[in-house]
Backbone as CSV, one residue per row, in Angstrom:
resi,resn,N_x,N_y,N_z,CA_x,CA_y,CA_z,C_x,C_y,C_z
1,UNK,0.840,-1.198,0.000,0.000,0.000,0.000,0.873,1.245,0.000
2,UNK,0.463,2.301,-0.707,1.227,3.558,-0.713,1.340,4.139,0.689
3,UNK,2.458,4.780,0.937,2.704,5.379,2.244,3.076,6.841,2.052
4,UNK,2.623,7.686,2.972,3.009,9.092,2.984,3.742,9.361,4.285
5,UNK,4.978,9.820,4.161,5.823,10.073,5.329,6.080,11.563,5.441
6,UNK,5.676,12.133,6.570,5.864,13.564,6.834,7.173,13.755,7.588
7,UNK,8.046,14.601,7.037,9.390,14.773,7.574,9.778,16.254,7.554
8,UNK,10.941,16.538,8.125,11.580,17.849,8.010,13.077,17.615,8.101
9,UNK,13.835,18.293,7.257,15.271,18.016,7.141,16.040,18.271,8.430
10,UNK,15.530,19.125,9.316,16.242,19.406,10.551,15.758,18.616,11.746
11,UNK,14.868,17.660,11.533,14.273,16.912,12.640,15.080,15.670,12.975
12,UNK,15.491,15.553,14.224,16.248,14.379,14.654,15.418,13.111,14.526
13,UNK,14.143,13.177,14.911,13.343,11.953,14.899,12.824,11.613,13.511
14,UNK,12.591,12.609,12.661,12.235,12.292,11.282,13.372,11.554,10.592
15,UNK,14.608,11.863,10.990,15.768,11.180,10.403,15.740,9.682,10.680
16,UNK,15.131,9.275,11.800,14.993,7.842,12.095,14.228,7.157,10.971
17,UNK,13.089,7.724,10.617,12.256,7.151,9.560,12.944,7.236,8.202
18,UNK,13.655,8.334,7.959,14.367,8.477,6.685,15.460,7.425,6.549
19,UNK,16.195,7.177,7.611,17.215,6.124,7.583,16.565,4.768,7.317
20,UNK,15.427,4.529,7.953,14.729,3.262,7.770,14.313,3.063,6.320
21,UNK,13.697,4.075,5.730,13.266,3.959,4.330,14.468,3.690,3.424
22,UNK,15.562,4.383,3.675,16.748,4.232,2.833,17.391,2.856,2.971
23,UNK,17.223,2.227,4.118,17.868,0.936,4.378,16.993,-0.276,4.066
24,UNK,15.691,-0.073,4.015,14.779,-1.216,4.024,14.321,-1.676,2.650
25,UNK,14.887,-1.130,1.600,14.607,-1.636,0.263,13.350,-1.120,-0.391
26,UNK,12.777,-0.052,0.141,11.611,0.526,-0.514,12.005,1.110,-1.869
27,UNK,11.164,0.879,-2.870,11.415,1.407,-4.204,10.858,2.823,-4.317
28,UNK,11.367,3.546,-5.299,10.879,4.896,-5.536,9.376,4.855,-5.817
29,UNK,8.642,5.657,-5.108,7.192,5.668,-5.258,6.461,4.891,-4.184
30,UNK,7.182,4.004,-3.488,6.546,3.260,-2.396,6.207,4.187,-1.231
31,UNK,7.079,5.163,-1.018,6.900,6.121,0.076,6.943,7.530,-0.498
32,UNK,5.893,8.287,-0.283,5.854,9.688,-0.694,6.253,10.562,0.492
33,UNK,7.265,11.386,0.290,7.746,12.261,1.359,7.057,13.621,1.256
34,UNK,6.572,14.096,2.371,6.004,15.444,2.444,6.707,16.215,3.554
35,UNK,7.199,17.399,3.216,7.920,18.211,4.191,6.965,19.084,4.987
36,UNK,7.124,19.045,6.298,6.406,19.934,7.212,7.472,20.787,7.880
37,UNK,7.474,22.068,7.599,8.546,22.952,8.049,8.389,23.291,9.532
38,UNK,9.200,22.638,10.361,9.126,22.876,11.799,9.580,24.277,12.162
39,UNK,10.521,24.826,11.401,11.008,26.178,11.695,9.900,27.215,11.545
40,UNK,8.976,26.957,10.639,7.864,27.886,10.408,6.603,27.481,11.179
41,UNK,6.701,26.423,11.969,5.559,25.989,12.763,4.449,25.347,11.969
42,UNK,4.750,24.797,10.796,3.701,24.190,9.971,3.080,22.961,10.645
43,UNK,3.810,22.355,11.567,3.266,21.197,12.294,2.146,21.584,13.251
44,UNK,1.954,22.892,13.475,0.891,23.363,14.359,-0.386,23.748,13.610
45,UNK,-0.372,23.628,12.295,-1.573,23.934,11.518,-2.670,22.922,11.835
46,UNK,-3.903,23.396,11.900,-5.017,22.500,12.205,-5.096,21.348,11.217
47,UNK,-4.767,21.609,9.961,-4.821,20.549,8.943,-3.853,19.417,9.263
48,UNK,-2.693,19.758,9.860,-1.745,18.699,10.231,-2.139,18.051,11.553
49,UNK,-2.677,18.819,12.468,-3.100,18.258,13.755,-4.216,17.229,13.572
50,UNK,-4.964,17.348,12.487,-5.995,16.347,12.210,-5.369,15.019,11.806
51,UNK,-4.148,15.071,11.295,-3.423,13.853,10.939,-2.671,13.323,12.148
52,UNK,-2.021,14.240,12.876,-1.272,13.877,14.076,-1.595,14.899,15.163
53,UNK,-2.463,14.564,16.105,-2.869,15.505,17.155,-1.716,15.980,18.034
54,UNK,-0.578,15.290,17.973,0.588,15.702,18.756,1.413,16.771,18.039
55,UNK,1.178,16.925,16.731,1.930,17.903,15.963,3.407,17.582,15.852
56,UNK,3.745,16.296,15.808,5.147,15.886,15.803,5.523,15.150,14.519
57,UNK,6.813,15.092,14.288,7.392,14.328,13.184,8.331,13.275,13.740
58,UNK,8.455,12.146,13.020,7.792,11.810,11.764,6.341,11.401,11.995
59,UNK,5.564,11.484,10.941,4.204,10.974,10.921,4.052,10.160,9.638
60,UNK,3.380,9.037,9.735,3.218,8.151,8.577,1.753,7.834,8.372
61,UNK,1.280,8.032,7.146,-0.050,7.580,6.751,0.120,6.326,5.912
62,UNK,-0.485,5.239,6.370,-0.337,3.952,5.677,-1.541,3.074,5.995
63,UNK,-2.088,2.423,4.968,-3.219,1.507,5.149,-4.385,2.185,5.868
64,UNK,-4.623,3.462,5.556,-5.738,4.169,6.148,-5.543,4.559,7.598
65,UNK,-4.311,4.430,8.103,-4.035,4.736,9.501,-2.901,5.736,9.604
66,UNK,-2.973,6.595,10.615,-1.881,7.527,10.886,-1.040,6.992,12.039
67,UNK,0.247,6.888,11.816,1.194,6.507,12.861,1.846,7.802,13.336
68,UNK,1.758,8.065,14.640,2.049,9.417,15.106,3.216,9.536,16.072
69,UNK,3.938,8.455,16.326,5.154,8.544,17.133,6.306,7.965,16.334
70,UNK,7.512,8.337,16.703,8.697,7.832,15.992,8.743,6.310,16.033
71,UNK,8.468,5.745,17.200,8.512,4.294,17.342,7.461,3.617,16.477
72,UNK,6.233,4.176,16.468,5.162,3.579,15.665,5.472,3.678,14.176
73,UNK,5.947,4.833,13.755,6.269,5.044,12.339,7.340,4.058,11.887
74,UNK,8.400,3.958,12.656,9.518,3.098,12.268,9.114,1.627,12.289
75,UNK,8.350,1.238,13.288,7.882,-0.149,13.357,7.028,-0.507,12.150
76,UNK,6.172,0.420,11.718,5.323,0.171,10.546,6.171,0.040,9.286
77,UNK,7.182,0.878,9.155,8.076,0.799,7.993,8.846,-0.517,7.991
78,UNK,9.301,-0.941,9.154,10.031,-2.210,9.266,9.124,-3.377,8.925
79,UNK,7.898,-3.353,9.412,6.962,-4.467,9.199,6.677,-4.699,7.724
80,UNK,6.522,-3.621,6.963,6.121,-3.733,5.563,7.292,-3.754,4.589
81,UNK,8.510,-3.698,5.091,9.682,-3.497,4.235,10.041,-4.720,3.396
82,UNK,10.558,-4.488,2.190,11.065,-5.589,1.362,12.261,-6.289,2.007
83,UNK,13.102,-5.515,2.677,14.265,-6.087,3.371,13.906,-6.266,4.839
84,UNK,14.057,-7.480,5.340,13.710,-7.771,6.727,14.938,-7.587,7.620
85,UNK,14.742,-6.890,8.733,15.831,-6.610,9.657,15.419,-7.018,11.062
86,UNK,16.383,-7.006,11.959,16.127,-7.375,13.350,15.152,-6.389,13.977
87,UNK,14.125,-6.928,14.615,13.105,-6.084,15.247,13.687,-5.311,16.420
88,UNK,13.007,-4.237,16.770,13.469,-3.381,17.843,13.313,-4.013,19.216
89,UNK,13.967,-3.399,20.188,13.951,-3.888,21.563,13.697,-2.733,22.519
90,UNK,13.932,-2.960,23.797,13.748,-1.917,24.801,14.746,-0.777,24.633
91,UNK,15.751,-0.974,23.797,16.708,0.098,23.507,15.978,1.325,22.957
92,UNK,14.935,1.097,22.178,14.176,2.210,21.595,13.553,3.055,22.702
93,UNK,12.948,2.404,23.684,12.355,3.154,24.792,13.431,3.910,25.577
94,UNK,14.575,3.281,25.737,15.663,3.924,26.487,16.125,5.196,25.795
95,UNK,16.373,5.117,24.491,16.928,6.272,23.774,15.911,7.401,23.661
96,UNK,14.619,7.082,23.858,13.576,8.108,23.796,13.189,8.648,25.178
97,UNK,13.878,8.231,26.213,13.562,8.747,27.545,13.806,10.259,27.600
98,UNK,12.967,10.950,28.346,13.057,12.407,28.426,14.430,12.875,28.890
99,UNK,15.067,12.127,29.769,16.352,12.580,30.303,17.462,12.576,29.261
100,UNK,17.207,11.927,28.106,18.180,11.924,27.019,17.678,12.694,25.794
101,UNK,16.611,13.475,25.978,15.946,14.163,24.868,16.937,14.959,24.010
102,UNK,17.101,14.587,22.745,18.061,15.289,21.886,17.592,16.675,21.451
103,UNK,16.287,16.930,21.539,15.789,18.261,21.197,16.125,19.267,22.306
104,UNK,15.943,18.849,23.559,16.344,19.743,24.642,17.861,19.920,24.664
105,UNK,18.583,18.899,24.241,20.044,19.015,24.170,20.466,20.125,23.213
106,UNK,19.638,20.388,22.210,19.916,21.455,21.260,19.653,22.825,21.869
107,UNK,18.690,22.923,22.776,18.252,24.198,23.321,18.927,24.568,24.646
108,UNK,19.485,23.592,25.335,19.978,23.834,26.691,21.101,24.875,26.736
109,UNK,21.180,25.547,27.883,22.240,26.525,28.156,22.578,26.421,29.639
110,UNK,23.856,26.215,29.935,24.260,25.977,31.323,24.757,27.227,32.037
111,UNK,24.944,28.305,31.313,25.414,29.548,31.916,24.978,30.711,31.032
112,UNK,25.251,31.934,31.488,24.806,33.111,30.745,25.447,33.206,29.371
113,UNK,26.693,32.789,29.262,27.377,32.845,27.971,26.686,31.951,26.945
114,UNK,26.377,30.720,27.346,25.676,29.811,26.443,24.274,30.322,26.144
115,UNK,23.628,30.917,27.144,22.277,31.420,26.951,22.258,32.567,25.939
116,UNK,23.232,33.439,26.020,23.323,34.543,25.064,23.572,34.029,23.648
117,UNK,24.396,33.001,23.545,24.683,32.410,22.235,23.428,31.766,21.657
118,UNK,22.649,31.089,22.491,21.416,30.457,22.024,20.402,31.523,21.588
119,UNK,20.350,32.620,22.335,19.418,33.691,22.008,19.704,34.289,20.638
120,UNK,20.995,34.433,20.321,21.386,35.043,19.048,21.440,34.044,17.900
121,UNK,21.308,32.761,18.211,21.487,31.735,17.198,20.198,31.046,16.782
122,UNK,20.355,29.809,16.335,19.240,29.034,15.798,18.145,28.808,16.828
123,UNK,18.529,28.560,18.080,17.533,28.267,19.111,16.585,29.439,19.303
124,UNK,17.136,30.640,19.388,16.292,31.815,19.565,15.348,32.024,18.400
125,UNK,15.858,31.866,17.202,15.026,32.031,16.014,13.943,30.953,15.958
126,UNK,14.304,29.719,16.290,13.367,28.610,16.265,12.203,28.859,17.225
127,UNK,12.516,29.229,18.459,11.475,29.471,19.451,10.596,30.655,19.066
128,UNK,11.207,31.694,18.524,10.460,32.883,18.123,9.495,32.578,16.994
129,UNK,9.959,31.857,15.987,9.111,31.512,14.848,7.973,30.579,15.273
130,UNK,8.274,29.644,16.164,7.241,28.742,16.668,6.145,29.517,17.402
131,UNK,6.560,30.481,18.239,5.575,31.232,18.997,4.681,32.054,18.077
132,UNK,5.292,32.661,17.078,4.504,33.447,16.120,3.516,32.554,15.376
133,UNK,3.966,31.364,14.985,3.085,30.434,14.283,1.942,29.983,15.188
134,UNK,2.240,29.692,16.453,1.205,29.263,17.385,0.152,30.344,17.582
135,UNK,0.594,31.579,17.724,-0.342,32.679,17.909,-1.233,32.840,16.673
136,UNK,-0.635,32.763,15.505,-1.376,32.942,14.253,-2.335,31.782,14.005
137,UNK,-1.815,30.563,14.091,-2.617,29.400,13.737,-3.735,29.135,14.737
138,UNK,-3.505,29.460,15.984,-4.535,29.216,16.996,-5.730,30.145,16.841
139,UNK,-5.565,31.208,16.058,-6.659,32.168,15.835,-7.386,31.934,14.518
140,UNK,-6.936,30.973,13.738,-7.543,30.730,12.437,-8.810,29.886,12.553
141,UNK,-9.701,29.997,11.563,-10.901,29.150,11.560,-10.513,27.672,11.574
142,UNK,-11.228,26.896,12.353,-10.945,25.468,12.438,-10.007,25.102,13.563
143,UNK,-9.451,26.118,14.251,-8.486,25.849,15.320,-9.171,25.570,16.661
144,UNK,-10.461,25.850,16.741,-11.157,25.759,18.029,-11.045,24.374,18.657
145,UNK,-11.128,23.326,17.831,-11.104,21.975,18.403,-9.751,21.613,18.993
146,UNK,-8.727,22.410,18.687,-7.393,22.143,19.213,-6.966,23.196,20.234
147,UNK,-7.948,23.870,20.839,-7.644,24.960,21.771,-6.732,24.500,22.908
148,UNK,-7.015,23.355,23.493,-6.192,22.868,24.610,-4.750,22.648,24.162
149,UNK,-4.575,22.100,22.966,-3.231,21.889,22.426,-2.510,23.223,22.278
150,UNK,-3.179,24.186,21.645,-2.539,25.490,21.408,-2.211,26.200,22.722
151,UNK,-3.105,26.156,23.669,-2.856,26.829,24.948,-1.630,26.230,25.644
152,UNK,-1.535,24.915,25.623,-0.390,24.250,26.259,0.909,24.600,25.549
153,UNK,0.891,24.517,24.232,2.105,24.782,23.460,2.544,26.239,23.572
154,UNK,1.584,27.153,23.557,1.940,28.569,23.677,2.583,28.847,25.035
155,UNK,2.085,28.187,26.064,2.667,28.362,27.385,4.068,27.789,27.487
156,UNK,4.243,26.584,26.971,5.552,25.930,27.037,6.588,26.664,26.201
157,UNK,6.250,26.906,24.946,7.198,27.561,24.045,7.449,29.006,24.475
158,UNK,6.398,29.679,24.920,6.543,31.058,25.364,7.436,31.173,26.579
159,UNK,7.333,30.205,27.471,8.200,30.209,28.644,9.658,30.051,28.274
160,UNK,9.925,29.140,27.343,11.299,28.940,26.864,11.805,30.176,26.141
161,UNK,10.947,30.773,25.338,11.343,31.963,24.585,11.683,33.110,25.537
162,UNK,10.907,33.254,26.590,11.172,34.316,27.565,12.532,34.120,28.238
163,UNK,12.873,32.882,28.534,14.171,32.602,29.154,15.297,32.926,28.186
164,UNK,15.181,32.450,26.960,16.246,32.633,25.973,16.427,34.106,25.614
165,UNK,15.347,34.864,25.618,15.437,36.276,25.242,15.659,37.196,26.445
166,UNK,15.835,36.623,27.641,16.134,37.418,28.816,14.941,38.131,29.424
167,UNK,13.728,37.683,29.118,12.527,38.341,29.618,11.876,37.587,30.775
168,UNK,12.450,36.458,31.154,11.885,35.655,32.234,12.432,36.118,33.585
169,UNK,11.681,35.895,34.662,12.208,36.210,36.001,13.505,35.450,36.269
170,UNK,14.334,35.998,37.142,15.641,35.407,37.426,15.521,33.971,37.919
171,UNK,14.508,33.700,38.740,14.382,32.332,39.258,14.061,31.336,38.155
172,UNK,13.317,31.775,37.136,13.030,30.889,36.005,14.293,30.636,35.195
173,UNK,15.061,31.683,34.954,16.313,31.523,34.216,17.270,30.610,34.965
174,UNK,17.414,30.825,36.255,18.349,30.007,37.032,17.896,28.550,37.088
175,UNK,16.606,28.343,37.147,16.097,26.983,37.110,16.399,26.309,35.782
176,UNK,16.284,27.076,34.710,16.588,26.549,33.382,18.067,26.205,33.258
177,UNK,18.932,27.050,33.781,20.373,26.767,33.720,20.705,25.482,34.478
178,UNK,20.064,25.302,35.636,20.300,24.089,36.417,19.757,22.853,35.695
179,UNK,18.575,23.009,35.116,17.982,21.899,34.345,18.873,21.548,33.158
180,UNK,19.433,22.571,32.525,20.313,22.347,31.378,21.568,21.573,31.774
181,UNK,22.153,21.933,32.913,23.345,21.218,33.367,23.026,19.754,33.656
182,UNK,21.887,19.517,34.297,21.485,18.144,34.589,21.265,17.352,33.302
183,UNK,20.656,17.996,32.306,20.402,17.304,31.045,21.711,17.014,30.315
184,UNK,22.611,17.985,30.312,23.928,17.777,29.706,24.614,16.569,30.344
185,UNK,24.548,16.479,31.658,25.166,15.349,32.367,24.495,14.030,32.002
186,UNK,23.175,14.045,31.840,22.454,12.825,31.463,22.850,12.354,30.070
187,UNK,22.953,13.297,29.146,23.327,12.932,27.780,24.762,12.406,27.750
188,UNK,25.640,13.034,28.512,27.009,12.543,28.603,27.026,11.111,29.126
189,UNK,26.218,10.844,30.137,26.119,9.494,30.679,25.619,8.508,29.625
190,UNK,24.683,8.964,28.784,24.179,8.099,27.723,25.286,7.728,26.741
191,UNK,26.091,8.720,26.366,27.170,8.476,25.405,28.249,7.578,25.996
192,UNK,28.592,7.797,27.261,29.738,7.125,27.850,29.398,5.848,28.614
193,UNK,28.141,5.706,29.020,27.780,4.535,29.823,26.643,3.725,29.221
194,UNK,25.559,4.403,28.835,24.375,3.686,28.360,24.630,3.037,27.002
195,UNK,25.113,3.811,26.035,25.358,3.254,24.701,26.347,2.088,24.720
196,UNK,27.491,2.213,25.385,28.419,1.074,25.407,27.806,-0.181,26.033
197,UNK,26.738,0.001,26.810,26.095,-1.153,27.427,25.310,-2.009,26.458
198,UNK,24.924,-1.435,25.304,24.178,-2.258,24.341,24.756,-2.251,22.936
199,UNK,25.822,-1.495,22.695,26.431,-1.509,21.369,27.382,-2.689,21.232
200,UNK,27.450,-3.294,20.040,28.423,-4.375,19.808,29.822,-3.791,19.634
201,UNK,30.813,-4.651,19.667,32.192,-4.190,19.438,32.386,-3.740,18.001
202,UNK,31.616,-4.325,17.098,31.658,-3.925,15.693,30.295,-4.172,15.070
203,UNK,30.056,-3.532,13.934,28.778,-3.715,13.263,27.655,-2.958,13.949
204,UNK,26.433,-3.466,13.762,25.240,-2.807,14.273,24.574,-3.643,15.360
205,UNK,23.678,-3.022,16.083,22.881,-3.759,17.054,22.100,-4.855,16.327
206,UNK,21.691,-4.543,15.114,20.929,-5.498,14.314,21.767,-6.533,13.589
207,UNK,23.087,-6.471,13.733,23.966,-7.415,13.046,24.824,-6.727,12.005
208,UNK,24.968,-7.367,10.851,25.800,-6.797,9.798,25.161,-5.582,9.145
209,UNK,23.836,-5.506,9.173,23.124,-4.340,8.636,22.291,-3.728,9.752
210,UNK,21.930,-2.454,9.632,21.160,-1.822,10.704,19.816,-2.502,10.927
211,UNK,19.469,-2.645,12.196,18.146,-3.124,12.567,17.288,-1.977,13.060
212,UNK,16.105,-2.299,13.564,15.173,-1.258,13.989,15.765,-0.377,15.089
213,UNK,16.447,-0.981,16.057,17.083,-0.197,17.119,18.074,0.814,16.547
214,UNK,18.817,0.376,15.547,19.893,1.209,15.000,19.391,2.498,14.365
215,UNK,18.211,2.464,13.767,17.688,3.685,13.158,17.507,4.770,14.224
216,UNK,17.014,4.374,15.378,16.806,5.324,16.470,18.136,5.780,17.067
217,UNK,19.005,4.835,17.369,20.265,5.173,18.027,21.170,5.984,17.096
218,UNK,21.192,5.628,15.815,22.028,6.358,14.866,21.606,7.809,14.717
219,UNK,20.302,8.061,14.640,19.812,9.432,14.515,20.047,10.208,15.800
220,UNK,19.826,9.563,16.936,20.058,10.225,18.230,21.524,10.637,18.368
221,UNK,22.436,9.729,18.071,23.860,10.029,18.221,24.292,11.138,17.278
222,UNK,23.725,11.159,16.082,24.056,12.216,15.132,23.618,13.577,15.656
223,UNK,22.417,13.659,16.224,21.954,14.928,16.784,22.857,15.362,17.947
224,UNK,23.223,14.412,18.806,24.068,14.773,19.946,25.411,15.304,19.464
225,UNK,25.965,14.681,18.439,27.221,15.189,17.866,27.031,16.614,17.359
226,UNK,25.891,16.870,16.726,25.614,18.217,16.207,25.517,19.237,17.333
227,UNK,24.955,18.847,18.482,24.826,19.787,19.598,26.173,20.150,20.201
228,UNK,27.192,19.341,19.953,28.529,19.651,20.476,29.367,20.431,19.471
229,UNK,28.765,20.791,18.337,29.451,21.611,17.349,29.966,20.869,16.143
230,UNK,29.735,19.567,16.062,30.200,18.788,14.909,29.472,19.234,13.645
231,UNK,30.200,19.281,12.556,29.639,19.689,11.264,29.586,18.532,10.269
232,UNK,30.347,17.478,10.516,30.411,16.368,9.576,30.763,15.090,10.320
233,UNK,30.735,13.996,9.594,31.127,12.716,10.189,32.564,12.753,10.671
234,UNK,33.394,13.500,9.974,34.835,13.488,10.256,35.210,14.195,11.543
235,UNK,34.464,15.236,11.929,34.862,15.991,13.120,33.993,15.688,14.341
236,UNK,33.074,14.740,14.215,32.118,14.480,15.291,32.778,13.935,16.549
237,UNK,33.660,12.962,16.410,34.265,12.366,17.599,35.110,13.391,18.352
238,UNK,35.840,14.217,17.622,36.641,15.261,18.259,35.740,16.264,18.973
239,UNK,34.611,16.602,18.366,33.678,17.548,18.984,33.077,16.968,20.259
240,UNK,32.719,15.699,20.224,32.178,15.040,21.414,33.208,14.997,22.533
241,UNK,34.437,14.663,22.188,35.499,14.582,23.193,35.788,15.947,23.804
242,UNK,35.760,16.991,22.991,35.997,18.338,23.504,34.863,18.769,24.437
243,UNK,33.630,18.473,24.045,32.479,18.888,24.846,32.416,18.156,26.176
244,UNK,32.746,16.870,26.168,32.583,16.050,27.369,33.875,15.814,28.136
245,UNK,35.000,16.238,27.563,36.259,16.185,28.295,36.855,14.813,28.471
246,UNK,36.524,13.897,27.578,37.073,12.542,27.676,36.962,11.861,26.313
247,UNK,37.836,10.889,26.038,37.748,10.160,24.769,36.422,9.409,24.654
248,UNK,35.858,9.421,23.475,34.626,8.683,23.223,34.906,7.183,23.356
249,UNK,34.047,6.435,24.066,34.260,4.995,24.213,34.463,4.299,22.869
250,UNK,35.307,3.286,22.860,35.675,2.599,21.616,34.454,2.074,20.875
251,UNK,33.482,1.522,21.611,32.298,0.977,20.953,31.484,2.075,20.263
252,UNK,31.392,3.233,20.903,30.648,4.335,20.321,31.374,4.868,19.091
253,UNK,32.692,4.985,19.176,33.482,5.462,18.041,33.367,4.492,16.861
254,UNK,33.434,3.190,17.140,33.312,2.193,16.074,31.920,2.230,15.449
255,UNK,30.905,2.380,16.285,29.522,2.444,15.806,29.323,3.664,14.921
256,UNK,29.882,4.791,15.342,29.795,6.015,14.552,30.423,5.804,13.173
257,UNK,31.590,5.211,13.139,32.255,4.966,11.866,31.478,4.020,10.972
258,UNK,30.851,3.023,11.571,30.074,2.054,10.799,28.832,2.707,10.199
259,UNK,28.151,3.547,10.999,26.951,4.211,10.510,27.286,5.226,9.426
260,UNK,28.283,6.053,9.675,28.555,7.166,8.766,29.140,6.711,7.428
261,UNK,29.546,5.447,7.343,30.026,4.900,6.074,28.876,4.418,5.191
262,UNK,27.672,4.305,5.750,26.531,3.792,5.001,26.009,4.828,4.013
263,UNK,25.650,4.419,2.802,25.023,5.344,1.845,23.762,5.980,2.408
264,UNK,23.009,5.252,3.214,21.772,5.795,3.792,22.080,6.987,4.693
265,UNK,23.089,6.862,5.534,23.451,7.958,6.450,23.930,9.166,5.642
266,UNK,24.750,8.913,4.640,25.258,10.005,3.806,24.126,10.713,3.070
267,UNK,23.098,9.978,2.700,21.957,10.572,2.006,21.136,11.438,2.955
268,UNK,20.807,10.900,4.120,19.952,11.621,5.069,20.656,12.883,5.591
269,UNK,21.990,12.809,5.762,22.723,13.931,6.324,23.596,14.646,5.280
270,UNK,23.153,14.589,4.052,23.926,15.210,2.953,24.105,16.719,3.150
271,UNK,23.132,17.365,3.790,23.193,18.822,3.973,23.693,19.214,5.362
272,UNK,24.198,18.235,6.111,24.762,18.552,7.426,24.087,17.749,8.533
273,UNK,24.751,17.733,9.690,24.234,16.999,10.841,23.070,17.765,11.466
274,UNK,22.090,17.039,11.977,20.959,17.675,12.657,20.335,16.706,13.648
């Protein structure tokens, strides 16, 4: 059956589904890709919320059903794929735990210097554009049925925007800095302790070729490398080591090299790490 996959080039979790499609033997035309621009807040449009009430990517329409979480989307792609791979495990739930959230890893700031840099950079622009989109879209005809969603999102995003732009009370900013440090430490623990606990010495979790777990872990690790300043496969390990102050574990380094050599990884990240 034809499939429609909603993605965005800068989305860490959409990259999971993109890697899966590229690896699983789907032919051209089997999967139709539609871009939803997260930077412009297109995922908050009522028309998209009717497809995915969470307003998140990736989203997959297949067999008359909408799959609305990364895990559901990837599992559906794996199930129907021409190439059969090792099914996913609890590793997927682990890598999606909030304490390892790669999106917050992109936004976090542990001190005033980092906060100022985020305000002037991509994070500030992203939050600002999202807030403008939420305000606009929540007032359009047809938005009434999603009022609770819009109210929640405007509050959450607006709070973050106020912190990044220096308009939040000092206690909110200081709480955010502390939360950011804790999250940074959690992600470091994931790279140095959690990943080596389930990565093989060579190859993929799924064996000689990537399995379902690998699509999630590969995209997550790529985003984390990007948050440390990496621009390509070649400088990622050095960037991780500089950010975390220690050599990347051998298993993680080997896994990175194995993934980044794949044509699928090179295709998904052709325009840079995200």
